[in-house]
N, C-alpha and C positions, 0 to 999 in steps of 0.2 A: 953630094946628096946623102950619102951614107953617114958622113960626119955630122951632117945637119940633123939627121934622125937620132944619132947618138946624143947630140946636145939636148934635143928636145926630151929624150928619155931621161937624161940626167936631171933636167929641170923638173920633170914630172916626179922623179924620185925625191928630189929635195923638197918639193911642195908637200909631198905625202908625209915626209918626215916632220916637216914643220906643223902640218895639221895634226899629226899624231901627238907631237909634243904639246901643242896648245890644248888639245882635248884632255891630255893627261893632267896638265896643270889645272884646267877648269874642274876636272873631277876631284882633284886633291883639294881645291878651294871649297867645293861643295861639301866634301866630307868634313873639312875643318869647321865650316859654318854649321853643319848638322851636329857635329860634336860639341860646338859651343852652345848651340841651342839646347842640346840634351843636358849639358852641364848646368843650365840655369832654369830648367823647366819646373823645378820644385823648390819652394821657399818654405822652410819649416818655421812654425810659430808655436810658442808655448802659451797655454791658457790655464789660469788658476781661478776657480770660482768657489765662492762660499756656498755651503749647503743651504738650500732654500731659495736660490735664485734661478728657479726653473725657467722663467720667462726670459731672463738675460741669456742663459745658456742656449735656449732655443733660437733666440735672435742671432747669436754668434754662429751656431751651426748652419742656420739658414743663409746667412751672408756668405759663409764659406762655400756652401753648395751653389749659391747663385753665381758666384765668381767662377768656380771651377767648371761649371757646365757651359759657360760662355766661351766655347773653344775658338770661335772665329775671331774674336777681338782680344783675347787675353794674351799676355806675353809669358806668363808663368802660371804655375798651379800652386795653390796654398796647401800646406800639409800641417795639421794641428795636432799637438799633444796636450790633451785636456786632463787636468787633475781637479778633483772636487774635494775640498777640505771641510771638516766639521769641528775644527778646534782652532783656538788662537795661540796654541803652544808655539813659542818662538823656535824651539829646537826642532820640532817635527816639521814646521814650516820651512826652516832653513834647509833641512835635508831634501824636502820636496823641490825647493828652488834650485838647489845644486844639481838635482837629478835632471831638471829641465835644462840647465846650462850644459850638462854633459851630453845632451842629445844634439847639440849644435844648432839651437834655435837662433833665428835672426832678431827676433823681437818677442816681447811678452805682452799679453793682454790679460785682463782679469777684473773681477768684481768681488771685492772682499770687504769685510767689516773694518771699521776704523782701528780696532785692536790689531788686526793682521796686516793692515796697510803699512804701518811703520816698518815692519820687518821687510816686506816686499820692496818698499821704497828704498830702504837702505841698501839692499843687495843690488837694486837696479843702478843706483848711483855709484856704488863701489865698483861694479864690473862693467859700467858704462853700457848697460843693456837697456835699449829703449822699452818703455813700459807705457802702454795706452790703457786707460781705465775710463769707464763711463762717468765716474764721479770721484772727487776727492773728499776726504773728511774736511770739516770746517777748519781745523788747525793742522796745517801741513808744515813739517820741519824742512827748512831749506838746506841744501848741501853745506856741510861744514867747511868745505874748501872754498865756497863762494863761486864755484864754477857752474857749468851748465847743469840744469836739472833734467834728468833723462825721463822723467815721468810727465805725462800729459793727461789732463782731465778733459772729457768731452762735455761735462756739464758746466754751464757758465755760472759766474757769481752774480746772483740777482737780489742781493740784500737791499739795494736801493729801490728795486721794484716793489718790495714789501713796504718800504717806507712811503713811497709815492702813492701806493694804493690806500694806505691808512690815511694819508693826508687828503687824498681825493674824496674820501667819504667824510672827512672832517671829524674823525674820532679824536676826542680829547684824552681818552685813556683806554688801555687795552688790558686784557687778561691773557697771559701767555701760558699755554699748556704744552708740555713736551714729554717725550717718552724715553729719551736717551741722553747721554752726555753730549752727543753731537748737537742735539737741539739747544742745549744751554750755550754751547759755543756759538751757535748761529745767532742767538739773542745778543751775545756779546759783540758779534760782528755788526749787528744792526745798530747797537749803541755807538760803535765806533764810526759808522757811516753818518750818523747825525752830526750836523754842524754845531759846534759848541755855542751856547747862548741862543740858539734858534730851534730848540726842541719844540715841536708842535704837538706832541702827545707824550704821555707818561705811561709807564707800565704799572698798572694798579696792583697786580698780583701775579706771581710766578708759581707754578705748581708742576711737579713732575708726577706723571701718571704711569703706572705699570700695566694697567688693564682698563677695560671699559667700565667695570664696576667702580673703580676708584674715580674715574672721571665723572660719572653720574652722581656719586656721593658728593664730590666737590661742587657740582652744579647745584645740588640741593642746598648746600651751605650758602652759596652765593644768593640763591633764591630767598632764603630766610633773612639774609642781611638786607636785601632790598628787592622786593618782588617787582616793583614797577620801574626800577631804574634800568637804563640801557646797559647791556652787557655785550661788549665787543671782544670776541675771543679769537686769538691767533692760535690755531691748532697745528702743532708740529708733530706729526706721527705718520706712520704708513697709511696707504690708501684704505686697506681693509679695516684697520682699526678706526679710522676717521668715519667710514661708512657706518660701522656698528654704533659708534657714539651718537651719531646723528639720528639713527633709527631709534635707539633707546631713549634719546631725549624727546623725540616727538611722541613716542608712545607713553611717556610718563606724564600722567595727568597733572602732577604737582608742579611741573616745569612750564613756564611760559614759552611762547614762540615769537611773538612780534617784538619782544624786547631783546631778542638775541640775534647776533649776526656773527657767523663764523667766517674767518679768513684762513684758508688752508695754505700754509706757507710752503709746503713741499709741492713738487711737480706731480700731484696726484690726480689732477683733473683729466690727464690723458688716459687714465685707466677707464675701464668700462663701468659706467654708472647707469644701471638699468632704469629705463623710464617707467617701468611698471611698479617700481617701489615708490609709492606716493609720499612716503615720509621725507624723501629728499626735497620735494617741492613744497613742503609745509613750513620751511624755515629758511631764513636768509643765509645763503652760502656763496662765497666768492673764492676763486682760486686762480691758478695759473696753468697754462698749457704751452708746451714747447713744440709739439707736433702739429704742423699745419696740414690739414687734410686736403687743402686746395692746391698744394704744390705738385709740380709734375713728378718729383721724385716719389711722392707718396702714391700717385697713380701708377707709376712704373713698378713700384714695390708690390702693389696688389695684383697688377697684371702678371708679373713674373711669378708671384706666389700661386696664382691660379694655374699657371702652366706647370709649376713644379710640384704642386700639391699631390698629384697621384703618385709621383716617384719620390716623395719626401721621406718615405719610411726608411730608406737606406742611402748610402752614399759612400763612394770610395774616397780615398785620399784623405781620410780624416775629416772630411767635410761634415759628416753626420747628416741627419735629417732635420727638416723644419718641424718645430713643435706645433702642436695644436693650439698653443697659447697665442701664437702669432695670428691665427685666423682660423676660420672654419671653411667648409667646402662651398657654402652658398652665402652665408651671412658673414661679412668681414667685420669683426669687432675691432674696437680701438686698440692700438698697440700702446703699451705703457711707455712712459718717458725713459725708464731705465733700459728697456729693450731697444727702443729706437736709438738711444745713445750708443749702445753696444754695436748695433748694426752699422751706424755711421763710423764707429771706431775701426771696424774691419776695413771699410773702404777708404778711410784715411790712410791706413797702412798700405793698401793696394796702390793708391795714388802716389804715395812716397816711393814705393819700389818701382813703379812705372817711370817716374821722373829720373830715378837713378839709372835705370836700364836704358832709357832713351838717350841719356847723355853718354853712358859708357856701358855697352851691352855685356862686356865681360867683367863687370865690377865684382861679381861674386864667384867668378870661375874658379879661382884658386881655393876659396873656402869650400866650394862645392866638391872639388876633387878631393881635398883633404878629408872632408866629412864622409865622402863616398868610400874612400880607402879605409877609413876608420870603421865604418859599419860593415864593409864587405871583406876587408883583409885582415880582420882580427884573428881569423883562424889559420892563416898561412904561416908555415914555419920559417920561411925565408925572409922575414921582415928584418930590415937593416936598422941600425941605430939612427940613421938620418931620417928614416920614415917615422920612427917613434918621436923624434924631436918635432917633426912637422905636425904630427897629430896633436901633440900636447899644446903646440902653439895655436892650432886652429880651434880646438874645443876647449871651452872654459872648464877649469878644474878648481873647485873651492878648497881642496885639500892638497896644496902644493907642499913639497918637502921642506922648503925654507920659509914658508909663510908668505912668499911674494904673491901679490895679486896680479894676474894677467888679464887685463880688460879685453872686452870684445872690440876687435880692431875696426869693425865697421860701425860700431855703435854711435860714435859721435856724428859721423856723416849722416846716418839715418835720422838721428834726433834733430839735426839742423834742417834736414829736408822736410821733416814732419811739420815744423813750424811755418814752412812756406806753402803748405798744402791749402788749396781752396777748392772745395767741392760743394755741390748742392745736395744735401742729404735730407733724411726724414725730419731732422730737427732744424731745418732751414739752412741758411748759409753757414758753412763751417769754415772759420778762419781763426788763426792764432796770432798772438803777439810774440815778441821775443822771449817772454817768460813762459810761453806755452799755455796761455789762458785764452778762452774763447772771446772773440770780439765780433762786432757787427751782427749781433743776434737779436731776435725778436721773440717776445713772450706775448701770448694772448691772455687778457684778463677776462674771465668768464664768470657769469652768475647762473645759479640754478633757478630755472623758471618754476612756476607753480605746477607745470606738467612734468616735472622731473627731467627736463631737457636743458642742455647747456646753451646759453645765449652769450655771445661775445659782446662786451660793452666797451672795451678799450684794448689798445696794444701798448706794450712797453718796449722801447728800444734803448740799448745801452748808450747810444749817441744822441737820442732825442728825448728820452724820458717817457712820461705817461702821456698817451695821446687818446682821449676819449673818442668814441665813434658817434656818428649821427648828430654831431654838433652839441653834444652834452658837455657843457662847460661848467664844471664845479669850481673853477679857479684852481690855482696851484695848490691850495691847501683847504680853505674853509668856506668856499662859496656856498656849498650845500647847507652847512651849519649856519651860515649867515642868513640864508634865506629862511631857514627854520626859525631863527631868532628874530627875524623882522628887520634885518639890516641890509636888505637886498636893494635898497634904493627906492625911489618913488616912481610913480607912473606918470605918463604924459596925458594931460587932460584934453588937449586939442588933437589927440590922435584917434582915428577911427579903428576900433578893435574888431577883429574878425571873430565872430561867435559861430562855432560849428555845432550843428544839431542834426536831428533825424526826425522824419515824419512818423508820428505815432499818436493815435487818439488816446486821451484828450490833451496830450502834452503839446503837440504841434500839428496843425492841420492847415491845409490851403483854405484861404478865405474866399468866399464867393463874392464876386464883384456885383455892383449895382448897374443894371443896364449894360451899356457898351463900354463903361469905364474899365480900363485895364489897370489893375493894381501893380505898383512897383515897390521895390525896396522891402523894408520890413513890414509894410502894410499887406503884403501878399499872404502873411501867415496870421494865425490866431491860435490860442490855446494857453495852457497853463505855463509852459516854458516861455512863451512870448511875453506874457504878463510879468513873469518873474524877471526876465531880462530887462523889461522896462523899469521895474522897481529898482533893480541893482544899478542900472545905468544912471537913474536919477539920483540915487544916494552917492554914487562915486563921482558923478559929474562928468561922465565920459560919453562918447558917441560909439555906436556899435553897428555892425552889419551882420545880419543872419545869413548863413550859408549852409546849405544841406551838404552833408558828408557825401563824398563821391561814391563810395561803395555801399552806402546805406546801412552800415553796421556800427555797433557801439565800439568795438575794438577788442581784439584778442591777439595773442602772440602768433605771428606768422613769419616763418623764416624766409619766405620768398618776398615779403613786402619790404620796401625800404624802411630801414630803422628797426625791423623785426616785429612791427606791430601794424595792424590794419585798422580801418574804421576811424572814429574820432580820436581814439588814443594815438593812433599813428600820426594823425595830422598835428596833434600837440607835440609829439616826440620830434617830428621833423620841422617844428616851428612854422607850419603852414597855417595855423590858427592860434589865436591868443586865449580863447576861453571856449569851453564846451559846456553848454547848458542843455541837458536832456535827462531822460530817466536812466541815467548811467549809475550802476551800482558801485559803491566803494568797495574794492577788493584789495587784498595784499599785493597781488601781482601787478595790478595797475598802479598802486601807490609807489611801487619801485621806480617807475619811469615817469610818472606825472604826479602833480600835487592836487589834493582834493580839499575843498572847503568843508566846514561843518555840514552835516546832512540837513537838507532843507525838507526832506520827507522821510519818515520812518516807515518801514514795510517789512514784509516777510513772505515766504512761500505759502500759498494757500491752495485749497482744493475747490475747484469749480465743478458742479454737477448740474444736470438738468433738474428743474424744479419738479418735485413729485406731484402726482395728481391727488386731488382730495380723496380721502378715504370714505367710501360710501358705507353708512351703517348697515349692519346685517339684520336679519330677521330676529335673531337671538342676541342682539347687541346688549340687552339688559343683563346678560350673563358676564359681560366684560369686566364689570367692577371687581369680580373675584376670579382668581385664576382657576384653572382646571383642577389643580391639586386641592385647592380649598373646597371646591364643590364636592369633590370625592370624599374629602375628610368630613364635611358636614353630613353627608349621607351616612357615612360609617358611624359618626357620632350619634346621629339620630337612632340608628338601629341599636347601637350599644346602650344608650340611655334607656330605651324602651325595654330591652331585655333586663337591664339592671333593676328597673322599677318593678318589672314582673316578679323577679326573684326576691327582691327585698321585701315585697308585700306578702310573700308566702309564709314568712317566719313569725312576725309579731302577731299575738292573739287579737290585738285591736283591729286588725285588718279583716277579721272574719266575723260573720253574723249567722244566727240560726234561723232557718226558714222552715215553717210547718206546711206540709202538703197533705191534701186529702188522699186517702188510700183509694185504690181502684175498686175494692169490694164495697165500701160504703157508697161510692158513686153509683155503682151498678144496682145496689139495693134500692136506692132512692129512685132511680130511673124505672126499675121494675114495678115499684109500688105505684108510681104515677101511671104506668101503662096498664095496670090491671083493670081499671075501670075507665076506659077511654070514653069521652063524651060522645053521645049519639049512638051507642051500641046497645042492642036489645038485651035485656037482662042485666045490664050494667047500671050502676047507680050514678046518678048525675052528681058531679063534684060541686061542692059548695064554693060559691065565689069567694075568693080571698084577695086581700090587698097584696101587691108584690112584695112589700116589706115584710109582711107576715110570712109569705112564702120563703123569703131569704132567711128569716130567723128560724123557721121550721127546718130548713135544709141545714143550717149551721148546727142545730141541735142533733140532727140525725147523722151528720158526717163524722168520720174518724180521721185523725191527723197523724202524720209522721214528720219528725224533725230532720233537717238536712243543713250542714254548714256550707255557706256560700261566701266567696271573696269577690268584691266588686272589681278589683284590678286583674281582670283576666288578660290574656296575651293581647287580644285585640284592643281591649280598653287601654292597656299600657301604651300601645302604639298611638292610639287616638289621643291620649292625654299628652304625650310628647309632641305630637304634631300640633295640637291646639296651643300648647305653650310656645312652640317655635314660631307659629304664626301670630302669636300675641292676641289670640281670640278668647282665651279662657275656656273652662270646662266645669261641669257640675260635679265632677269627681275630684276629691282631694284625699291624698294619703294621710290617714290619722296617725300613723306611727312616725317615730323620730327618724328612723332610717329612710323611710319613703320621703319625708319632708327634706332631709339633707340632699338626697338625690335630685328632688325637684328643684331645690334652691340653686344648686350649682348649674343645673340645666337652664334655669331662668337667667342666671348671670351670664352664662355663655351666649344665650340667644340675644340678650339685650345689647351686648357688645357687638356681636356679629351683625345684627340687623342695623344697628346705628352706623357701623362702618360701611355696610353695603349701601345704606340710604344716602350717606354723604358722598360716596364715590359714584353712585349711580347718576346723580345730577350732572356731574362733569362729563361722564361718558355719553350720556344721552343728549345733552344740550349743546355740546361743543363739537364742531367738525374739525378734524385735525388733518394735517399733511405730514405723513410719516416719512422722514428721510431714510434711505437705505443705509447710509453711513453717517456717523456723527463726529468722527475724529480721525486723525491720521492712523491711529492704531487699528481702527475698524477697517480702513482701506487696505492696510498691509496684511491683515489676517484673512480677509475674504478673497474669493476667487471669481465671484459672479461679475463684478464690475472691473473692467480693464482701465488702466490709467497710464499716462505718459506725460511728457513735458516737451519743451523746446529743445531740439537736437543741438548739442554742443553749446548751449547757452550757459548763463551763470547758474541757473537751477540745476542743469545737467552736471556741471562741474562740482556743485555743492554736494550732491549725492555721491559723486564719484570719490570725493576726498574725505567725506565724513566717516568717522569711526564708530558712531553710535549703532547699536544693534538694529533699531527700527529703520534708520536710514540705509544701512547695509542691505537689509531685506528688500526694501523698495528699490535700491539700486540694482540688485541682482535681478529683480523682476524686469525693470526697464531695460537693463543691458541685454538680458536674454530675449526681449521682445522689442527690438528697435523699431519695428513697424508701427508700434503704438505711439511713438513720439512723432512730433510734427516739425515741419520746417519753419512755419510762421504761426503766430498766435491766432490769426484769423482762421487758418485751417483747423487748429485745435478747437476753437469756439464753435465752428461749424460742425465739427465732429461730435461735440457734446450735445448740440441741439438735435442732431439727427440720429443719435444712438439709442433713443428711448430709455434713457437712464442707465445704460450699460457701459458708459465711458466717463471717466473723470480726468480733468486736466489740472496739472500742477502749474500754477501761474502766480505771478507776484500779486499781492493783495490789492494794490490800487487798480490794476487792470481788471481784477476780478470784480471789484465793487463797481467800476465804471460799466462793465458789460452787463452786470445784473440790473443796472438802472436804465438800460436801453431796450427798446422794443426788439423782439416780441415778449420780453420780460419772462423768459422761460428758463433762466439759469439762476443759480444761487450759490452762495459760499457756505461751506459747512466746516465746522471744527475750528480749532485754533490755528495760528500760523506756525509753520514748522520751524522757522528760524527767524532771526531778527537782523536786519541790515538797513542801509539807508542810501538815498540818492544824494549826490553832491555835485557842486560846480567844480570843474576840473580846469587846471592851468598847467602850463609847462613848469618843469622844476626850476625853481629860482625866480619865478615871475614876481614882479613887484605888486601885482594885483592880488596875490593870494591872501595876505593878511587883511587887506581892506575888504575883500569879499567875505572873509570869515566874519568880520564885524558886522557887515551889512546883513548877512544871513541870520546871525543871532539877533540883530535888532528887529528884523522882519518877523522872526518867530516870536519874540517877546511881545510885540505890539499887536499880534493877531493877524497881520497881513497875510501870512502864509495860510492860516486857517480860512480866511475869507476866500483866497484863491482856490483852496481845496473844495470848499462848499460851492463856489461858483461853477466850477467845471465838472463836479461829480454829482451834486445833489440838486442845485437850483435848476439845472437844465435837464433833469431826469425825465424820462418818458414813461416811467412806471410810478404807481402809487407806492411810496415807501412804507406806508402804514397798512397797506392792504393785507399783507401776509399776517401781520400781528393781529389785525382785526379778525381775520378769518380764523385764527387759532385761539382767540380769547373771548370773542363776543358770543354769548349764548343765543341759541335759536330755539324757537318753539318746537315742542315734540310733534312729530308726525306719526302717522300710522305705521310707517316702516320702522320707526324706532321701537315701538312697543308691540308689534304684531305678534311677537313670540308669546307674550303672556295671554293674548287672546286665544292663540292656538292651544295653550295648556288649559285654559278655562273651558273651552269648547270640548276638548278631549276629555277633561275630567267629568263634565256633565254627561257626555255620551257614555262614559264608563259607568257612571252612577245609574243612568237609565237602564243600561244593559244588566247591571247587577240586580236592580229592582225587578226587572222582568224575569230574570233567572230565579230570584228568590220567590216571586209570585208563582211561577210555574212549579217550583219544588214544593212550596207550601200547599198549593192546590192539590197536587198529586198526593201529598201526605194526608190531607183532609179527606180526600175521596176514599183512600184506603181505610181510614178510621170510620167513615160513615156507612160502610157496607155492613148490613145486619148479619149476625152469625147464626141465631136460631129463631128469631122473631119473624113474624109475618111481614111481608112487604107492604101489605095494606095498612097495618097499624103504623108502620114506620112512616108511610107517606102522610097518614092523617096527622100524626103527632109531630111532624117535622117543622111545621110552621110555628106552632106554639113553643116548641123546644128552642128554636133559633131565637125567638124574641126573648125568652127567659135567659138564655145564655148571654145574649148581647147586653141585657140589663145587668145581669150578675157580673159580667166582665167589667163594666164601667164602675160599679159600686166597689167591687173587690180591688180594683186598681187604685181607687181613691183611698180606701182604707189601708192598702199596703203602703202607699206613700206616707200616710199619716203615721203608720207604725214605724217607718224608717226614721221619721223626724222625732219620734218620741224618745223618752229617756230609756234607761236600762230596765225594762219591765221583765226581762228574762235573764237571769244570771248576770245582771249589770252589763249586759251587752245590748247592741241594737238588735231588735227582733222585728221581723216582718212576717206577716201572715198571708198565706195564699189560700184562698177559699174555694176557688173553682178549679176543676181538673183541666179545663181547656185554656187556662190562663198561664202564660209563660212569662216569668219575671224578666224584665228587660235587661238586667245586669247579671243574670245567672250564667253558669258555664254553658 
């Protein structure tokens, strides 16, 4: 029992020893694995960038950061040594490359100019250092030894894509503009790609441009040589320079637009092209993109960028931070092609190192240890000679003692693995052939739309060539040009063609059936376009079927619609219809994707307003022929002429005459003598009866006289004379002096012209009733603020004002864009708004629609002013349709023989619901004058008469008061005065009449006194009517 226990204890001890030994071995194994992992956790990379490649550097740093932060799945960490150069000096660049080699880098990356590339490429092949770059120059020297090339380019060679695109558009000649020597080499490569004897185009002119100004000057020269010739320009320059050239081209009024088409040969369409720059959409632009935004790699890139963006300001391990060029916080702009290629280059290296380490985890262990000892043991004093030998063999040294070159021992293996890498990157599928060139890649061919947005029209693959989208087949080379030249084949007469259209009065309307009969086929419709389709089908000898477009629109660019277009244009693009006959405007953006015939109707943007109410004549409408300023000037002229007459008649002696007056003493003596023996008084003598004439002669003999100078043109008489001449009534006063007659003559001339003009204009103002429109032109509409205006939202009129560069159009666009609520979604809504706004709203609408609505009840709208622009409606067909040329001939024939004019009159004017001549009659037919027209002159006449009566009464009162004061006796008896008052009044009245007659005769006599006109006043109570 005891021995058994000892045996068990021995077994237990042995098991414990075995377990301890196994645990120790396992711990040693884990330590070795940890040490192996620690030895390969960092892989150094060298990077050299040219100054000015900020976006490429940012993409490189962001790729490093994105890999290093992925701790869960990465096998190693990247460590970068970045140098930025600003010179192409080969000596300085050699020192920089050798410095990178001395750091023990495993591979090189970089983006340098073609001048610096040759030096870097030579060092890479000499020291067998793998070198990955986003792009190669056009002409790359192969290794002189004929062995493996250690440089790999991420950009594919797409010269054939440029050739196929030119052939796709059918260009016969091109103009090649380039900005660097590399561009000229690219043109040489294009020539080499063309098959001998099968050149489909020629290079008309080649020009090197150093800046934008030189490019615009060259375009001016081309414009002078042929203004209306087609100019196909292949532009080989950086993105920013290409943008500036296009902007300056569009803004230059001396350069055309429709005759130009730019093909941007570089991968510049991946850059950010802002859609708010309307100049980009004003001219034809085609280019290439290599970044596919729909790929999963692109979505992952943006997702990871969003996560890393808050921490992208710094980064350890040489990863750096992501630059703002790659994106923003909220709005993710497009990444440039160069930056995307650099991003993919980093992950191509990552995938190569992963493949090597998966196959052999300790592949770089020895190199890592030697590099570690070199960096950490350089300061230890006990370094042996063998360690120094190992360090020199591990790290590359450009300056060896004997001039021997020691290549990078892992370089060839890394380079061969790089050629076998396959990843899905930002630039699509990344694969290489044995020579290190990209294969199985895809380019997108894009065009700039009129809204300055990019629309993809085709793809180009290196294995399949040019592949148009949406069924657009131009042929391999010249189908578009053949269609333009009329060689597109003939049409089939026994085929029923689908005609797409849209409902809009009066172009197409549903036809009312008779009784219970249900209309079918084309008989369901009527209108201008229906009749036009009948005429065209008859001339072409074809059958057709009218179909309403599904979405009810004419057609605009829509990225969500199949084919990129909706409406009737989209149906033609997708070949769902053969012809489109409707009120569809011919525009440049539509002309790119479909073909139009010659316009069958010309039109323009017009202004529709509510018809103004007839203007009721006012009480003082007779004042309207002359403006307020003229009336004021007439009054001032009247006052001025009267004052001038008054003063000019003061100075000449001919204007004065001498008047003799009886003195007061003589008059009183005569009166006293008469009153001494009043009749009927006791003691008085009875006067002897005498004849009145004898009494007058006796009085004349007894009276004494005094002379007084008098001027007939007093101040009041001057005003009276001017007024009588102005009213053309005449006056018994005439100025005898030369000065007075000159003043009177010029006043007569003034009044005869003024009265004649007033009389002629008064007839029109009083006998014609007018309708005054508040605006008369687009300029009036833009300058005023009382009347609001708008148009159809996002229609062709809206786009016209948005793209126009004229000052008037810009002012109107700013108003409509700032007040979008004033624009309408349908024309019916806008017309209803015009009719209910009481003249405070105007609608910008196409002129045929304006004229049609004005001719329909309730006849309360009208068109004002000229058309703002000029355009036309055309019959549309798909590109390359054999019907296009025949439709052109048919439309021209219908226009020449007057059929189109008959159709216009039939649907616009023959079926009008308003009297087309009513407005003209109302504005031109004279009407008889009514009391309301001339009531003002009656008011003035009545007012003048009342004023005259008032003045007469006032004068009578004043004269009576003056007479009473004179009639009061001073010292005589009241009885005598009363008795003699009757006889005295009779004598005075008779004497007044006789003396007045003799005074007038004296005025008309010759110069009886001092050769002047002399008047005699015989009675004291007589006041001469022209005296002061």
